[in-house]
N, C-alpha and C positions, 0 to 999 in steps of 0.2 A: 407453792405447795410444799409443805414440810413432810418429809418421809419419816415414819416412826421406825424404830429398830426392834420391833416385837417379833421378829422372825418371819414376817410376811415379805415375800419377794417384792422388790420395787415394781416390777412389771404388773403385779397384781394390785399394788397400791395405786398405780396409775390407772388400771382398769376400773377400780372403785371410784376414782376421781371422775373418769369419763362417764361411768354409770350415774353418778350423782348429778352431773350436768344434764343428763337425759331425764332422770327422775324428777329433777327440779324444773324441768321444762325450759332450761336455758338453751338446750340443743334439741331441735325438733326433727321429725322424720324428714329425710332427704337433705338436711343441712350438711354442708361441707365441714368436715372437722379439720383441725390444723394438720399440716403436713408432718411427716415424721421429724424432719429437721426443725420446723417451727416449734413443735411441742417439746422436743429435746432441749432446745434453747430456753424456752419458757420455763421448763421444770428443772433445768440444769442437770440433765441426765444424758447418758450416752444414747445416741440415735438407735443403736442396736437394741437397747432396752425398750424404747418406744415401739420399734418394729415388732419386738416380741409381744408387747401389749396389743398392738393392732392385729397381729396374727391370732392371738387368743380371743379378742373380741369378734373377729370374723367367724371363728369357730362357734362362738356363742350366739351368732346371728344378730349382733348389736351394731356392727358397722360392716360396710362392704367397700370394695375399691372399684373404681372405674379406671382402667389402664390409661396412664398418661394424664389423667385429670386429677385424681386424688381419692381421698376416703370420704365416705358419706354415712350418715345415720340411716339405718334400715327403716322401712315403714313399720316394722314390728319391734323396733328397738326398745320402746318403753316396756312392753310386755316381757321381752327377753331379759331386760335389765332387772325387772322385778323378780323374775324367776331365778336369775343368777344370784342376786343379792339375798333373796329369801333362803336359798340353799346354803350360801355362805354363813348367814346369820344362824340358821338352825343347826348347822354342823360344827361351826367353829366358835361363835360368840355365845350362844345360849348355854352351852354346857358350863362355861365359866360363870355365867349369871346364876345358874342352878347351884353350882358349887358354893358360891358366895352366900346365896340365900340359905343353903343348908347350914353353913358354918355359923351364920348369924341368927338362925332359928326363925327366919322369915317364911311366911306362907304367901302364896299368890295373891290372896286377898289384901295383904299388906301393901302390895305394889299397885293394886287396882286404882286406889284413890289418886296416887301420884301420876299414874298413866292418864287417867281421865283429865286431870288438871293440865298435864302437858298437852294433850290433844286439843283442849280448849284454847290454850295459849297459842299453840302452833297454828290452829285454824284461824284465829283472830289475826295473827301476824301475816299469814299468807293470803288473806282476802282483802 
């Protein structure tokens, strides 16, 4: 995983990575997630950063820990990850899109065709 340097804390980028695994259904409810040490090695980050991510995701009800056994995906992780990512998108990413649209004189209708094309391609690819 490559970390971007757009001002987003690394632990939040790792949280997005984990949410993506859940949203893409690569990690299902009750799946064991990598240990702090394993993920730190895999992503080449400090274990304390991964621990911060896991604490954050526990607060979001996306993962939980079983003492002495490890971390697991919660039964409601998919729903919680969607809610978290929606909030992040609406509050942080969409304002940038709106600003760019305004600068370029684009209207929502201008994006609708492209979005429909994307959905068709994405659906065909994921089925």
